[in-house]
C-alpha positions in Angstrom: -4.5 -8.9 18.2 -7.6 -8.6 16.1 -10.0 -5.8 16.8 -9.4 -5.5 20.6 -9.0 -9.2 21.2 -5.9 -11.2 21.8 -6.1 -14.4 19.8 -4.3 -17.7 20.2 -4.5 -19.8 17.0 -3.4 -23.4 16.3 -4.0 -25.3 13.1 -4.0 -29.1 12.7 -5.5 -31.4 10.1 -8.9 -31.1 11.8 -9.0 -27.3 11.4 -8.2 -24.1 13.1 -8.5 -24.0 16.9 -8.6 -20.7 18.8 -9.0 -19.0 22.1 -9.3 -15.3 22.7 -9.2 -12.8 25.5 -11.0 -9.5 25.3 -8.6 -6.6 25.8 -11.4 -4.2 26.5 -15.1 -5.2 27.1 -16.7 -5.7 23.7 -19.2 -3.0 22.8 -21.4 -4.2 21.3 -20.8 -7.9 21.9 -19.8 -9.6 18.7 -19.6 -13.2 17.4 -15.9 -14.1 17.9 -15.9 -16.9 15.3 -17.4 -14.6 12.6 -14.8 -12.0 13.5 -12.0 -14.5 13.1 -13.4 -15.9 9.8 -13.6 -12.3 8.5 -10.1 -11.4 9.5 -8.7 -14.6 7.9 -10.8 -14.0 4.8 -12.2 -17.6 4.9 -15.2 -16.9 2.8 -12.9 -16.9 -0.3 -11.2 -20.0 -1.6 -7.5 -19.1 -1.8 -6.9 -21.1 -5.0 -9.6 -19.0 -6.8 -8.1 -15.8 -5.6 -4.5 -16.6 -6.5 -5.2 -18.3 -9.8 -4.6 -15.1 -11.9 -1.3 -14.4 -10.0 0.2 -17.9 -10.3 -0.7 -18.7 -13.9 2.5 -17.2 -15.3 4.8 -17.7 -12.3 6.0 -21.2 -11.6 7.8 -20.1 -8.3 4.7 -18.5 -6.9 2.5 -21.4 -8.0 4.8 -23.8 -6.1 4.6 -21.7 -3.0 0.8 -21.4 -3.0 0.5 -25.2 -3.6 2.9 -26.0 -0.8 1.5 -23.6 1.7 -2.2 -24.4 1.7 -2.8 -22.6 4.9 -1.7 -19.3 3.4 -4.3 -16.6 3.9 -4.8 -13.0 2.7 -5.7 -11.1 5.9 -8.4 -8.4 6.1 -6.3 -6.1 8.2 -7.3 -2.5 8.9 -5.4 -0.3 6.4 -3.5 1.6 9.2 -2.5 -1.7 10.9 -1.4 -3.1 7.6 0.8 -0.1 6.8 2.5 -0.1 10.3 3.1 -3.9 10.0 4.7 -3.4 6.6 6.9 -0.6 7.8 8.0 -2.3 10.9 8.6 -5.6 9.2 11.3 -4.3 6.9 14.1 -4.2 9.5 12.9 -6.5 12.3 12.3 -10.1 13.2 9.0 -11.8 13.9 9.1 -11.6 17.7 10.0 -7.9 17.6 7.2 -7.2 15.0 4.7 -9.0 17.2 5.7 -7.0 20.2 5.5 -3.8 18.3 2.0 -4.6 16.9 0.8 -5.5 20.4 2.1 -2.3 21.9 0.6 -0.2 19.0 -2.8 -1.9 19.4 -2.9 -1.0 23.1 -2.7 2.7 22.2 -6.1 2.9 20.5 
């Protein structure tokens, strides 16, 4: 869920493919692709962002090189905090369920 839209993402060698469903009517209507690009922080080249972090850490460097689809998300601060807190003692399906339930409360 990204800003009142339920997104379904799939990545393949051709790129990122997506579908979305509005949870509530958009007000005002927005450009869905621009919203997704902003959330995935695609305006930044990940290698440039991570260069200072990986320069002295061989393990982190290997991970960033291996996982080229890794992104630094532009989550809302409250959502990020709740995701962090819930992730410490849960598995991915449960975290996803919790995030979906929380997003429906706003």
